[in-house]
C-alpha positions as CSV (number, residue, x, y, z in Angstrom):
1,M,113.5,26.3,72.8
2,T,113.9,26.8,69.1
3,Q,116.8,28.7,67.6
4,G,114.4,31.5,66.5
5,G,113.1,31.8,70.0
6,Q,116.6,32.0,71.4
7,S,117.4,34.8,68.9
8,Q,114.3,36.7,69.9
9,H,115.1,36.3,73.6
10,K,118.6,37.6,73.1
11,A,117.3,40.6,71.0
12,N,114.8,41.8,73.6
13,P,117.4,43.3,76.0
14,G,118.9,45.3,73.1
15,V,115.5,46.6,72.0
16,R,114.6,47.5,75.6
17,R,117.9,49.4,76.0
18,T,117.2,51.3,72.7
19,V,113.7,52.2,73.8
20,V,114.9,53.4,77.2
21,R,117.6,55.5,75.7
22,T,115.2,57.0,73.1
23,V,112.7,57.9,75.8
24,A,115.4,59.4,78.0
25,A,116.7,61.5,75.1
26,L,113.2,62.7,74.3
27,V,112.6,63.7,78.0
28,G,116.0,65.5,78.0
29,M,115.2,67.4,74.9
30,F,111.8,68.4,76.2
31,A,113.3,69.6,79.5
32,F,116.0,71.6,77.7
33,A,113.4,73.2,75.4
34,F,111.2,74.1,78.4
35,A,114.2,75.7,80.2
36,L,115.7,77.4,77.2
37,V,113.4,80.5,77.3
38,P,113.9,81.5,80.9
39,L,117.6,80.8,80.6
40,Y,117.9,82.9,77.5
41,D,116.0,85.8,79.3
42,V,118.4,85.6,82.3
43,F,121.4,85.6,79.9
44,C,120.0,88.6,78.0
45,Q,119.2,90.6,81.2
46,V,122.8,90.0,82.5
47,T,124.5,90.8,79.2
48,G,122.0,93.3,77.7
49,L,122.0,91.1,74.5
50,N,119.0,91.5,72.2
51,G,117.8,94.6,74.1
52,K,116.0,92.6,76.8
53,V,114.8,95.0,79.5
54,N,114.0,94.7,83.2
55,N,110.3,93.9,83.6
56,S,110.0,95.5,87.1
57,A,108.8,99.0,87.8
58,Q,111.4,101.7,88.2
59,S,111.1,105.0,90.0
60,I,111.2,108.2,88.0
61,I,114.5,110.0,88.6
62,H,114.2,113.7,88.9
63,E,117.3,114.9,87.0
64,E,117.9,118.0,84.9
65,V,116.5,117.5,81.5
66,D,119.0,117.7,78.7
67,E,117.3,120.2,76.4
68,S,120.3,120.3,74.1
69,R,119.3,117.1,72.3
70,M,116.2,115.2,71.3
71,V,115.8,111.5,70.9
72,T,113.2,109.8,68.8
73,V,111.5,106.8,70.5
74,Q,109.6,104.5,68.1
75,F,107.0,101.9,69.1
76,I,106.4,98.6,67.2
77,T,103.7,96.1,68.1
78,R,103.6,92.5,67.1
79,G,100.9,89.9,67.4
80,S,101.2,86.2,68.1
81,S,99.7,83.3,66.2
82,G,98.8,81.7,69.6
83,L,97.0,84.8,70.9
84,P,94.0,86.3,68.9
85,W,94.6,89.8,70.2
86,R,95.3,93.0,68.3
87,M,97.7,95.5,69.9
88,D,97.8,99.2,68.8
89,V,99.7,102.3,70.0
90,E,98.3,105.8,69.8
91,T,101.4,107.2,68.3
92,R,104.2,105.4,66.5
93,Q,106.9,107.7,67.7
94,V,107.6,110.5,70.1
95,R,110.6,112.9,70.6
96,V,111.9,113.4,74.1
97,H,114.8,115.0,75.8
98,P,117.0,112.7,77.9
99,G,115.9,113.1,81.5
100,Q,112.3,113.8,80.5
101,S,109.4,111.4,81.2
102,A,106.8,110.7,78.6
103,E,103.5,108.7,78.4
104,V,102.1,106.7,75.5
105,N,98.8,104.7,75.5
106,F,98.5,101.2,74.0
107,A,95.2,99.5,73.2
108,F,94.6,95.7,73.4
109,H,91.6,94.0,71.7
110,N,90.6,90.4,72.1
111,Q,89.3,89.3,68.7
112,S,88.3,85.8,69.7
113,V,85.0,84.4,71.0
114,E,86.4,83.5,74.4
115,G,88.4,85.1,77.2
116,N,92.1,84.5,77.4
117,W,95.3,85.6,79.1
118,G,98.2,87.4,77.4
119,R,101.3,89.4,78.0
120,A,103.3,92.0,76.0
121,V,107.0,91.3,76.2
122,P,109.3,94.3,75.3
123,S,112.7,94.4,73.6
124,V,114.8,97.5,72.9
125,S,117.2,98.4,70.1
126,P,119.9,99.4,70.0
127,S,120.5,96.9,72.8
128,N,122.8,99.2,74.8
129,A,119.9,101.7,75.1
130,S,118.0,99.3,77.3
131,R,120.4,100.2,80.2
132,H,119.2,103.8,79.9
133,L,115.5,103.2,79.6
134,R,113.4,103.4,82.8
135,K,109.9,102.0,82.7
136,I,107.9,103.7,85.4
137,N,104.5,102.3,84.5
138,C,104.1,99.5,82.0
139,F,101.5,96.9,81.1
140,C,104.4,94.5,80.5
141,F,104.7,94.2,84.3
142,D,101.5,92.1,84.5
143,E,99.7,89.4,82.6
144,Q,96.4,90.7,81.3
145,H,93.0,89.0,80.9
146,L,90.5,90.0,78.2
147,E,87.1,88.6,77.8
148,A,85.8,87.9,74.3
149,G,85.7,91.1,72.3
150,E,87.0,93.2,75.2
151,R,89.2,96.2,74.5
152,L,91.6,97.7,77.1
153,E,93.8,100.8,77.0
154,L,96.9,100.9,79.2
155,P,99.7,103.5,79.5
156,L,103.4,103.2,79.2
157,V,105.3,105.8,81.2
158,F,109.0,105.9,80.5
159,Q,112.1,108.0,80.9
160,L,115.4,108.0,79.1
161,A,118.3,108.7,81.3
162,R,120.5,111.7,80.8
163,D,123.5,109.5,80.4
164,L,122.1,108.0,77.2
165,P,125.1,107.7,74.8
166,D,125.4,110.7,72.5
167,D,125.5,108.4,69.4
168,I,122.0,107.1,70.1
169,N,119.4,109.3,68.4
170,T,116.7,106.7,67.9
171,V,115.4,104.1,70.4
172,T,113.0,101.5,69.2
173,L,110.7,99.6,71.6
174,V,109.2,96.4,70.2
175,Y,106.3,94.8,72.1
176,T,105.4,91.3,71.2
177,L,102.2,89.6,72.4
178,Y,102.4,86.1,73.9
179,P,99.7,83.8,75.2
180,V,99.7,82.9,78.9
181,T,98.3,79.6,80.1
182,R,96.3,80.1,83.3
183,D,94.4,76.9,84.2
184,E,92.8,77.6,87.5
185,A,94.1,81.1,88.3
186,P,91.6,83.6,89.8
187,L,90.7,86.5,87.6
188,Q,93.1,89.4,88.3
189,A,92.3,93.1,88.1
190,R,92.2,94.1,84.4
191,A,95.1,96.5,84.8
192,T,97.5,97.6,87.4
193,T,100.1,100.3,87.5
194,G,103.7,99.5,88.3
195,N,103.2,100.2,92.0
196,G,100.2,97.8,92.2
197,E,97.4,100.4,92.1
198,E,94.3,99.8,89.9
199,T,93.9,102.1,87.0
């Protein structure tokens, strides 16, 4: 065997090790990135950081309405580059008493030429207000499917608890649209309320 052939033979195990390590690092980074979003959501729900809210239906609590104060609740909607939907709200803000329930309607419009799935994910500011916000009925509980050009109106029914801190006079709910990948999932009902009934 020539000297060049011996050098090449000795170099191969090193190259192989480098390739294996690089592939392993890439797989590890992909797995970490994939797990980062659910881990972040769990962390935010536990700590209340970033105003993450519980995405399960809550029961309305019949408590005495605090008519001595009013709180402004603002609504902001954001689209997503990966989802060709438009999201609108009938009113940008409402004023409610703590302990009082309120309803606001949102409209979704699929502006693409094909049907697709999406979900509106909420966040609340200030973040400590999320502990005092009860979502009785919310489209954020379910993934939604819209056919091409379809428009859908869904309600948000919410309540601010009486124990909302006195220094909170404005609560902002931000709903951001995200695409949902559904490969072979059966078409679900267009909309459901928090307790699973069709609207």
